[in-house]
C-alpha positions as CSV (number, residue, x, y, z in Angstrom):
1,M,-18.1,1.8,-7.9
2,D,-19.3,5.4,-7.8
3,Q,-17.8,7.1,-10.9
4,D,-17.7,10.5,-9.1
5,I,-15.4,9.0,-6.5
6,V,-13.2,7.4,-9.1
7,M,-13.0,10.7,-11.0
8,R,-12.1,12.6,-7.8
9,A,-9.3,10.1,-7.1
10,R,-8.0,10.5,-10.6
11,V,-8.1,14.3,-10.3
12,M,-6.3,14.2,-6.9
13,L,-3.7,11.9,-8.4
14,L,-3.1,14.2,-11.3
15,S,-3.0,17.3,-9.2
16,A,-0.5,15.8,-6.8
17,N,2.1,15.8,-9.6
18,R,4.2,13.2,-7.9
19,R,5.3,9.7,-9.0
20,V,3.7,8.1,-5.9
21,V,1.3,9.9,-3.6
22,R,2.0,9.0,0.0
23,G,0.2,9.2,3.3
24,V,-3.5,9.1,4.0
25,E,-4.2,10.8,0.7
26,G,-2.2,8.2,-1.3
27,L,-4.0,5.3,0.6
28,W,-7.4,6.7,-0.3
29,I,-6.5,7.4,-4.0
30,Y,-4.8,4.0,-4.6
31,R,-7.5,2.0,-2.7
32,I,-10.1,3.6,-5.0
33,L,-8.2,3.3,-8.2
34,T,-7.0,-0.3,-7.5
35,R,-10.6,-1.4,-7.4
36,V,-11.1,-0.2,-11.0
37,E,-7.6,-0.8,-12.4
38,P,-5.8,-3.2,-10.2
39,E,-2.8,-3.9,-12.5
40,A,-2.2,-0.2,-13.0
41,Y,-2.5,0.9,-9.3
42,G,-2.1,-2.2,-7.2
43,S,1.7,-2.0,-6.9
44,K,1.5,1.6,-5.8
45,L,-1.1,0.7,-3.2
46,A,1.0,-2.1,-1.9
47,Y,4.0,0.3,-1.7
48,V,2.1,3.0,0.1
49,L,0.6,0.4,2.5
50,V,4.0,-0.8,3.6
51,E,5.2,2.8,4.0
52,A,2.1,3.6,6.1
53,S,2.8,0.7,8.4
54,T,5.9,2.7,9.6
55,S,4.0,5.9,10.2
56,P,4.1,7.5,13.6
57,L,0.3,7.4,13.4
58,V,0.4,3.6,14.0
59,R,3.6,3.4,16.0
60,D,1.7,2.1,19.1
61,L,-0.9,0.1,17.2
62,P,0.6,-3.3,16.3
63,E,-2.7,-4.6,15.1
64,R,-3.2,-1.7,12.7
65,R,0.4,-2.1,11.4
66,M,-0.2,-5.8,10.8
67,A,-3.5,-5.0,9.0
68,L,-1.8,-2.6,6.7
69,L,0.9,-5.2,5.9
70,D,-1.7,-8.0,5.4
71,E,-3.5,-5.7,2.9
72,A,-0.2,-4.9,1.2
73,V,0.6,-8.7,0.8
74,A,-3.0,-9.4,-0.5
75,V,-2.8,-6.6,-3.0
76,A,0.6,-7.6,-4.3
77,T,-0.3,-11.2,-4.4
78,A,-3.4,-10.4,-6.5
79,L,-1.3,-8.7,-9.2
80,S,-0.7,-10.7,-12.3
81,P,2.6,-12.6,-12.4
82,A,3.2,-10.7,-15.7
83,N,3.0,-7.3,-13.8
84,P,6.6,-6.0,-13.8
85,F,6.3,-4.6,-10.3
86,R,4.6,-7.6,-8.6
87,D,7.7,-9.4,-7.4
88,K,9.3,-6.3,-6.0
89,V,6.3,-5.0,-4.1
90,L,5.4,-8.5,-2.9
91,A,8.9,-9.1,-1.6
92,R,8.9,-5.7,0.1
93,A,5.5,-6.4,1.8
94,L,6.5,-9.9,2.9
95,A,9.8,-8.6,4.4
96,A,8.0,-5.8,6.3
97,K,5.5,-8.3,7.6
98,R,8.3,-10.7,8.7
99,R,10.0,-7.8,10.5
100,E,6.7,-6.9,12.2
101,L,6.2,-10.5,13.3
102,E,9.7,-10.8,14.7
103,G,9.2,-7.7,16.8
104,P,11.7,-5.0,17.8
105,P,15.3,-6.1,18.1
106,S,16.3,-7.0,21.6
107,A,18.7,-4.7,23.4
108,S,21.4,-7.1,24.6
């Protein structure tokens, strides 16, 4: 991993001054930092991935939504069972994936 990229991600995270950085910026930051510190940043990555799957940017792209949710499940599953956020983010990712697979509610 290129240390300059890791440093840039850390600076962006610190300068954001938010508990969780969302959107494209958050995806980039947490994807980079999860590679070097998965237990510290993996739960935030999974959270932001699930959130990104509801973005208007992917509203008409079901394959992309599912790819984001698959990544969220994989990241959450890879966290240590001892990670205090693992169960919560995994449950959230699995629930979002289940909703995606079920499709939109039918208008009866």
